[in-house]
C-alpha positions in Angstrom: 13.5 62.5 8.4 11.4 63.2 5.3 14.5 62.3 3.1 14.8 59.0 4.8 11.1 58.3 4.2 11.4 59.1 0.5 14.4 56.8 0.1 12.5 54.1 1.9 9.5 54.4 -0.4 11.8 53.7 -3.4 11.9 50.1 -2.2 8.9 48.1 -3.7 8.5 46.0 -0.5 8.1 49.2 1.5 5.6 50.6 -1.0 3.4 47.5 -0.6 3.6 47.8 3.2 2.5 51.4 3.1 -0.3 50.6 0.6 -1.6 47.9 3.0 -1.4 50.4 5.9 -3.4 52.9 4.0 -6.1 50.3 3.2 -6.3 49.2 6.8 -6.9 52.8 8.0 -9.5 53.4 5.2 -11.5 50.2 5.9 -11.2 50.8 9.7 -12.7 54.2 9.3 -15.5 52.9 7.0 -16.3 50.1 9.3 -16.6 52.5 12.2 -19.0 54.7 10.2 -21.1 51.7 9.1 -21.3 50.5 12.6 -22.5 53.9 13.8 -25.1 54.1 11.0 -26.5 50.6 11.9 -26.4 51.0 15.7 -29.4 49.6 17.5 -31.4 52.1 19.7 -34.0 49.5 20.8 -33.7 49.0 24.5 -36.4 46.3 24.4 -38.7 44.5 22.1 -42.4 43.7 22.8 -44.1 41.2 20.4 -41.5 42.1 17.8 -42.0 45.9 18.2 -39.0 47.8 19.2 -39.0 50.1 22.2 -36.7 53.0 21.5 -34.3 54.0 24.3 -35.4 57.6 24.1 -38.9 56.6 25.5 -37.3 55.0 28.6 -34.8 57.9 28.9 -37.7 60.4 29.0 -39.5 58.5 31.8 -36.1 58.0 33.6 -35.3 61.7 33.4 -38.7 62.7 34.8 -38.3 60.3 37.7 -34.7 61.6 38.3 -36.0 65.2 38.4 -38.7 64.3 40.9 -36.1 62.6 43.1 -33.8 65.6 43.0 -36.7 68.1 43.7 -37.8 66.0 46.7 -34.5 67.0 48.4 -32.7 63.7 47.9 -29.9 65.4 45.9 -28.0 63.5 43.2 -28.8 59.8 43.5 -25.9 57.3 43.5 -25.5 54.7 40.8 -27.6 52.1 42.7 -30.5 54.6 43.1 -30.2 55.7 39.5 -30.3 52.1 38.3 -33.5 51.5 40.4 -35.1 54.6 38.9 -34.2 53.4 35.4 -35.6 49.9 36.1 -38.9 51.5 37.3 -39.0 53.6 34.2 -38.4 50.6 31.9 -41.0 48.5 33.8 -43.6 51.3 33.3 -42.9 51.5 29.6 -43.1 47.8 29.1 -46.2 47.5 31.2 -47.9 50.2 29.0 -46.8 48.4 25.9 -48.0 44.9 26.8 -51.3 46.2 28.2 -51.8 48.3 25.1 -51.4 45.3 22.9 -53.9 43.4 25.0 -56.3 46.3 25.0 -56.2 46.3 21.1 -56.8 42.6 21.0 -59.9 43.0 23.2 -61.1 46.3 21.7 -60.7 48.3 25.0 -61.0 52.1 24.3 -61.2 55.2 26.5 -63.7 58.0 25.4 -62.3 61.5 25.5 -65.1 62.6 27.8 -64.0 60.1 30.5 -60.4 61.5 30.3 -61.7 65.1 30.7 -63.8 64.0 33.6 -60.9 62.3 35.3 -58.6 65.3 34.8 -61.3 67.7 36.2 -61.6 65.6 39.4 -57.9 65.7 40.4 -57.6 67.9 43.4 -54.1 69.2 42.4 -55.7 70.8 39.4 -58.5 72.5 41.2 -59.1 75.9 42.8 -61.9 76.0 45.3 -63.1 72.7 44.0 -63.3 73.7 40.4 -60.9 72.7 37.6 -58.3 75.4 37.0 -56.6 75.3 33.6 -53.8 77.6 34.6 -53.1 75.5 37.7 -53.2 72.4 35.5 -50.4 73.8 33.3 -48.5 75.0 36.3 -48.5 71.7 38.1 -47.5 69.8 35.0 -44.6 72.2 34.3 -43.4 71.8 37.9 -43.3 68.0 37.3 -41.5 68.3 34.0 -44.3 67.0 31.8 -46.5 68.3 29.1 -50.3 68.3 28.9 -50.2 65.9 25.9 -47.9 63.5 27.8 -50.1 63.7 30.9 -53.3 63.0 28.9 -51.5 60.1 27.1 -50.4 58.6 30.4 -53.8 59.1 32.0 -55.6 57.5 29.0 -53.2 54.5 29.2 -53.9 54.2 33.0 -57.7 54.3 32.6 -57.5 51.7 29.8 -55.3 49.5 32.0 -57.7 49.8 34.8 -60.5 48.6 32.5 -58.5 45.6 31.6 -57.0 44.7 35.0 -59.6 45.9 37.5 -62.3 43.3 36.6 -59.7 40.6 37.0 -58.2 41.6 40.3 -61.5 42.7 41.9 -62.6 39.1 42.2 -59.6 38.2 44.3 -60.4 38.2 48.0 -58.7 36.7 51.0 -60.3 33.5 52.3 -62.0 33.9 55.6 -60.0 31.2 57.3 -56.7 32.9 56.2 -57.8 36.3 57.5 -58.9 34.8 60.8 -55.5 33.1 61.3 -53.6 36.3 60.4 -55.8 38.4 62.6 -55.3 36.1 65.6 -51.6 36.0 65.0 -51.1 39.8 64.9 -53.7 40.7 67.5 -52.7 38.2 70.2 -51.8 40.0 73.4 -49.4 38.7 76.1 -49.0 40.1 79.6 -46.0 39.6 81.9 -45.4 39.7 85.6 -42.0 41.3 86.1 -39.4 42.0 88.8 -36.8 44.7 88.1 -33.4 44.4 89.8 -31.4 47.6 89.1 -27.7 47.7 89.3 -27.7 51.2 90.9 -29.8 49.8 93.8 -27.1 47.3 94.9 -24.9 48.1 97.9 -21.6 49.7 97.0 -18.7 47.5 97.9 -15.8 48.8 100.0 -13.0 50.3 98.0 -10.4 47.6 97.1 -6.7 47.8 97.6 -4.6 49.7 95.0 -3.2 46.5 93.7 -6.7 45.3 92.9 -7.5 48.5 91.0 -4.2 48.4 89.1 -4.8 44.8 88.1 -8.3 45.8 86.9 -6.7 48.7 84.9 -4.2 46.3 83.3 -6.9 43.7 82.5 -9.2 46.2 80.8 -6.9 48.3 78.6 -9.7 49.2 76.1 -11.7 51.0 78.8 -8.8 53.3 79.6 -7.2 53.9 76.3 -7.4 57.4 74.7 -8.4 57.4 71.0 -6.2 58.7 68.2 -6.3 62.5 68.2 -5.4 64.8 65.3 -4.6 68.4 65.3 -6.1 70.1 62.2 -6.4 73.4 60.5 -9.7 73.8 58.7 -11.4 76.4 56.4 -15.0 76.2 55.3 -16.8 78.0 52.4 -20.4 77.3 53.0 -23.6 79.0 51.8 -25.3 78.0 55.1 -22.7 79.8 57.1 -22.6 82.9 54.9 -26.4 83.2 54.6 -26.9 84.8 58.1 -24.6 87.7 57.1 -26.4 88.5 53.8 -28.8 91.4 53.5 -32.0 91.3 51.6 -34.4 94.2 50.9 -37.9 94.2 52.3 -39.2 94.9 48.8 -37.7 91.6 47.5 -39.3 89.7 50.4 -42.7 91.3 49.8 -42.5 90.6 46.0 -41.7 86.9 46.6 -44.5 86.7 49.2 -47.0 88.1 46.8 -46.0 85.6 44.1 -46.4 82.7 46.5 -49.7 83.9 47.9 -51.1 84.3 44.3 -50.0 80.8 43.3 -51.3 79.2 46.5 -54.8 80.6 47.3 -56.1 79.9 50.8 -58.2 76.7 51.3 -60.5 76.2 54.2 -59.5 73.3 56.4 -61.4 71.2 59.0 -60.3 68.8 61.8 -63.0 66.4 62.6 -63.8 63.3 64.6 -66.1 60.9 62.7 -67.8 57.7 63.7 -69.0 55.4 60.9 -72.1 53.4 62.1 -73.7 50.6 60.2 -77.3 51.0 61.5 -79.6 53.7 62.8 -80.2 52.1 66.2 -76.5 52.1 67.1 -76.2 55.6 65.7 -78.9 56.9 68.0 -77.1 55.4 71.1 -73.7 56.8 70.1 -75.2 60.2 69.3 -76.9 60.4 72.7 -73.7 59.5 74.5 -71.6 61.9 72.6 -74.1 64.8 73.0 -74.2 64.0 76.8 -70.5 64.9 77.1 -68.5 61.7 76.4 -65.0 62.5 75.3 -63.4 61.1 72.2 -61.5 58.3 74.0 -64.8 57.2 75.5 -66.5 57.4 72.1 -63.8 55.3 70.4 -64.2 52.5 73.0 -68.0 52.7 72.7 -67.9 52.7 68.9 -66.0 49.4 68.9 -68.6 47.8 71.1 -71.3 48.7 68.6 -69.1 47.6 65.6 -68.7 51.2 64.5 -65.5 52.6 63.1 -64.1 55.8 64.7 -61.9 58.0 62.5 -60.0 61.2 63.3 -59.2 63.5 60.4 -56.8 66.4 60.9 -56.7 69.6 58.8 -58.3 68.3 55.6 -59.8 70.1 52.6 -63.4 69.5 51.5 -62.4 67.7 48.3 -60.1 65.4 50.3 -63.0 63.8 52.1 -64.1 60.9 49.9 -67.8 61.0 50.7 -69.5 64.1 49.2 -72.4 64.1 51.6 -70.1 63.9 54.6 -67.7 66.6 53.2 -70.5 69.1 52.6 -71.9 68.5 56.1 -68.5 68.8 57.8 -67.7 72.1 56.1 -71.2 73.5 57.0 -71.1 72.5 60.6 -69.9 74.7 63.5 -67.0 73.7 65.7 -67.6 71.7 68.9 -71.0 70.4 68.0 -72.0 66.8 67.5 -73.7 66.5 64.1 -75.5 63.7 62.3 -76.4 61.1 61.5 -75.5 61.8 57.8 -76.3 59.1 55.3 -73.5 57.8 53.1 -72.4 54.8 51.1 -70.6 53.2 54.1 -73.5 53.7 56.5 -74.3 56.6 58.9 -71.8 59.3 59.9 -71.7 61.0 63.3 -69.1 63.7 63.6 -67.8 66.7 65.6 -65.7 69.4 64.0 -62.8 70.1 66.4 -61.1 72.9 64.5 -61.8 75.4 61.7 -58.8 76.8 60.0 -57.3 77.5 56.6 -54.0 76.5 54.9 -52.9 80.1 54.7 -49.5 80.3 56.5 -48.8 83.0 59.0 -47.6 86.0 56.9 -44.8 86.9 59.3 -43.5 83.3 59.4 -43.7 82.9 55.7 -41.9 86.2 55.1 -39.2 85.2 57.5 -38.7 81.9 55.6 -38.6 83.8 52.3 -36.0 86.2 53.7 -33.9 83.2 54.8 -34.2 81.6 51.3 -33.2 84.8 49.6 -30.2 85.1 52.0 -29.2 81.6 51.1 -29.5 82.3 47.4 -27.2 85.3 47.8 -24.7 83.2 49.8 -24.7 80.5 47.1 -23.9 83.2 44.6 -21.0 84.4 46.8 -19.7 80.9 47.2 -19.8 80.3 43.4 -17.9 83.6 43.0 -15.2 82.7 45.6 -14.6 79.1 45.0 -12.3 79.6 42.0 -10.1 82.0 44.0 -9.9 79.6 46.9 -9.0 76.7 44.5 -6.2 78.8 42.9 -4.8 79.8 46.3 -4.8 76.1 47.5 -3.2 75.0 44.2 -0.4 77.5 44.9 0.0 75.8 48.4 -1.0 79.0 50.3 -1.1 78.1 54.0 -4.7 78.0 55.3 -4.0 80.8 57.8 -2.8 83.1 55.0 -5.7 82.7 52.6 -7.4 85.9 51.4 -9.8 87.4 54.0 -12.4 88.4 51.5 -13.5 84.9 50.5 -16.1 84.5 53.3 -14.2 81.5 54.9 -14.9 80.1 58.4 -11.7 78.9 60.0 -10.9 76.8 63.0 -7.9 75.0 64.5 -7.8 72.4 67.2 -7.3 68.8 68.3 -10.1 66.2 68.1 -10.8 62.5 67.8 -12.8 60.7 65.1 -16.0 61.4 66.9 -15.3 65.1 67.0 -14.5 65.2 70.7 -11.5 67.2 72.2 -9.1 65.7 74.7 -11.1 67.3 77.5 -14.3 65.4 76.4 -16.0 68.5 74.9 -17.4 68.6 71.3 -15.0 70.3 68.9 -16.4 73.6 67.6 -16.6 72.5 64.0 -18.6 74.9 61.8 -21.5 73.9 59.7 -24.2 71.3 59.7 -23.9 67.8 61.1 -23.4 66.4 57.6 -20.6 68.9 57.0 -18.9 68.0 60.3 -19.1 64.3 59.5 -17.5 65.0 56.1 -14.7 67.0 57.8 -14.0 64.2 60.3 -13.9 61.6 57.6 -11.5 63.6 55.5 -9.3 64.5 58.5 -8.8 60.9 59.6 -8.1 59.7 56.1 -5.5 62.4 55.3 -1.8 62.0 55.7 0.0 64.4 58.2 1.3 67.6 56.6 -0.4 66.7 53.3 -1.1 69.9 51.3 -4.7 71.1 51.7 -7.0 70.2 48.9 -10.5 71.6 48.2 -13.2 69.1 49.0 -16.9 69.3 47.9 -18.9 69.2 51.0 -22.7 68.7 51.5 -25.2 71.5 51.0 -23.2 73.1 48.2 -20.3 74.0 50.5 -16.5 73.4 50.3 -13.8 72.9 52.8 -10.0 72.3 53.0 -7.9 71.0 55.9 -4.4 70.0 56.9 -3.4 67.5 59.6 -0.5 69.1 61.6 -0.1 66.4 64.2 -1.2 62.9 65.1 -1.4 61.5 68.6 -1.8 57.7 68.3 -4.0 55.7 70.7 -2.4 54.9 74.0 -3.5 53.5 77.4 -3.9 56.3 79.8 -1.6 56.2 82.9 -3.1 54.7 86.0 -2.6 57.8 88.1 -4.7 59.9 85.6 -7.6 57.5 85.4 -7.7 56.0 88.9 -11.1 57.5 89.7 -12.5 56.1 86.4 -11.0 52.7 87.3 -12.6 52.7 90.7 -16.0 53.6 89.2 -15.7 50.9 86.6 -14.7 48.3 89.2 -17.5 49.3 91.5 -20.1 49.1 88.7 -18.9 45.6 87.8 -19.2 44.5 91.4 -22.7 45.9 91.6 -23.6 44.3 88.3 -22.4 40.9 89.6 -24.5 41.3 92.8 -27.6 42.2 90.7 -27.0 39.3 88.4 -26.7 36.8 91.3 -30.0 38.0 92.8 -31.8 37.8 89.4 -30.4 34.3 88.8 -31.7 33.3 92.3 -35.2 34.5 91.4 -35.1 32.8 88.0 -34.0 29.5 89.6 -36.7 29.7 92.3 -39.5 30.1 89.7 -38.1 27.3 87.6 -38.0 25.1 90.8 -41.7 25.6 91.2 -42.3 28.8 93.2 -44.4 31.6 91.9 -42.7 34.8 90.9 -44.7 36.7 93.6 -43.6 34.3 96.4 -39.9 34.3 95.3 -39.9 38.1 94.9 -41.5 38.6 98.3 -38.9 36.4 100.0 -36.1 38.4 98.3 -37.7 41.8 99.1 -38.8 42.8 95.6 -42.1 44.0 94.2 -43.8 42.4 91.2 -45.3 44.6 88.5 -47.7 43.7 85.7 -46.9 44.8 82.2 -49.2 46.3 79.6 -50.1 44.2 76.6 -47.4 43.0 74.3 -48.3 42.2 70.7 -46.2 40.9 67.9 -46.2 44.3 66.2 -45.1 46.3 69.3 -43.7 45.9 72.8 -45.6 47.2 75.8 -44.9 50.9 76.7 -41.5 51.2 78.3 -40.5 47.6 77.4 -37.9 46.4 75.0 -38.2 44.4 71.8 -36.0 41.8 73.4 -38.7 41.2 76.0 -41.3 41.2 73.3 -39.6 38.5 71.3 -38.9 36.3 74.4 -42.5 36.5 75.7 -43.9 35.1 72.4 -41.6 32.1 72.8 -42.8 31.2 76.4 -45.6 29.1 77.7 -47.9 30.3 80.4 -46.1 30.5 83.8 -42.7 30.0 82.2 -39.9 32.5 83.3 -37.2 34.4 81.6 -34.3 36.5 82.7 -33.0 39.5 80.7 -30.3 42.0 81.1 -31.4 45.6 80.5 -29.6 49.0 80.3 -30.1 49.5 84.0 -29.9 46.0 85.5 -31.8 42.7 85.1 -35.5 41.7 84.7 -37.0 38.4 85.7 -40.4 37.9 84.1 -43.1 35.2 83.7 -45.7 35.0 81.1 -48.9 35.7 83.1 -51.7 35.9 80.6 -52.5 35.4 76.9 -55.5 37.2 75.4 -56.9 36.5 71.9 -59.3 39.3 70.8 -62.2 38.3 68.6 -62.9 40.2 65.3 -65.9 41.8 67.0 -63.7 43.1 69.8 -61.2 44.6 67.5 -62.9 45.2 64.2 -60.5 47.9 63.1 -57.5 45.5 63.2 -59.6 42.7 61.7 -60.7 44.9 58.7 -57.1 46.1 58.3 -55.8 42.4 58.1 -58.6 41.5 55.6 -57.9 44.5 53.4 -54.1 44.0 53.5 -54.5 40.3 52.5 -57.0 41.2 49.8 -54.7 43.9 48.4 -51.7 41.5 48.5 -53.7 38.8 46.5 -54.9 41.4 44.0 -51.3 42.6 43.5 -50.3 39.0 42.9 -53.1 38.5 40.4 -52.2 41.7 38.6 -48.5 40.8 38.6 -49.3 37.3 37.2 -51.3 38.9 34.4 -48.4 41.2 33.4 -45.9 38.3 33.7 -48.1 36.2 31.4 -48.6 39.0 28.8 -44.8 39.6 28.8 -44.1 35.9 28.3 -46.7 35.7 25.5 -45.4 38.8 23.8 -41.8 37.6 24.1 -40.5 40.7 25.9 -36.7 41.0 25.6 -34.4 43.7 27.1 -31.0 44.9 25.7 -29.2 45.0 29.1 -26.1 46.6 27.6 -28.1 49.5 26.1 -30.3 49.8 29.2 -27.2 50.3 31.4 -26.3 53.4 29.4 -29.4 55.1 30.7 -28.3 55.5 34.3 -24.5 55.4 34.0 
């Protein structure tokens, strides 16, 4: 071969060709290096200033870590893209606000930052800033003190810039009134229930009728596809119960947790916020006289007061210092107050005194389970390669090594996990693992060699499909009783529908529902209040939607799970703001918050437009891929 090449190079045309080939490779290599040297790492530009991709990647990785720590596992591509977009938006927001702050001369003194840091409850121990806890919390959230202080400073500066602008936005009174009347409107119905089960059972039909019903409803009497599978599962959750942990390890872990999470006193308290002293005196007298909380809530609304119930809170979590101090100094079960505060007068009763210290026995049991799970995870990691090798060698599932900690099962089931007898198949593991097994079993080909599948919760499984029974209509003789039951139910359903339609027609013809029901032998019941936010207790959203489309006295007929309902719209109630001040205040605050968000969003959009913000979408997509 080399001799042939040498002879070819003696030809001057071939020499020119090889020289050109060498030049192509040389310049191709140089071009690639030059391209790499001049590559752009700016994922965005703000007012001509480049935003390096590393800044966004850092924010994205922090968000990704938080998502994984919250138990969400590894997010899919769509979720990762959303996290990346949020990270990029945060970086761009900080940049455009920072430029505007420089233009306006907005600064944040170091003393203000220190004060803000010291007031964050997560960094406090017994209400006092704890430097060690500060470092610990930041480490748990994958950030550094410098980065946190930088972010907090930017946030405070942004608040100085944005807060004065958005604070002037308030919902117009007329808009709040309209929204309040829309969401607080109550509708009441008179109803007649016609249950299917209460209808007389018809006489049993002839066999020919039942057989015709069986033929005309094949889907009701068709057995699903069944598959006979062999399954092995290697799961930390299944192995954990068999692991042994020493009491010394449990005690040591308990001591570490107790040291890192000192006990905090907690209070559960019922509070009434009153606007004036006269109302406070009357409410206090009623409460001290033995009125229960439900009675006090109703009475508070009549006086324009706001009743609030707080469950298991720390002192620094109550926003009003005077109220917090009084609550944590008061005994349980005693009406206390009035206590003056910025929102008015506070009356309260402490209903429970506790601490956030968990029960030692319960916590140690949880620690023992966690240690067992960790040992089981280590065992799975040590066994999975041997299991993979055995499956790669096509070892039958019933001949796999017995020292791998496998759970094995064999049987016949359908896609819902039911056996031919109607019982649930005894699949091992959690519901998520069982769902993964069923999905794999009904996607696999019969007699396909078993392959190792990554399951949920750090587990693995492998299965083979040994037989497939296709769907088939069950013989009439086997399902005759089911056919008779279905035919009977249909007959009773028709009877109930005829009676309901008769009532509905009578009301539409001018009778009242009460008169029509009495003539048919039925009782009329009145519903609780329906609102647009929720149906009445025990009613369906279908009835809720229909009622808000009816006029007073108009009737409707609905099919339910148990039969039919005939109803008329009996009453419409429109509460005033004074009668339902809590909902009115919620509507006003919600609308005001929405308008303030719109104003803030418009400011950011305007700044980004003015600063000519551009995004390199191709480079941005590399962050989350």
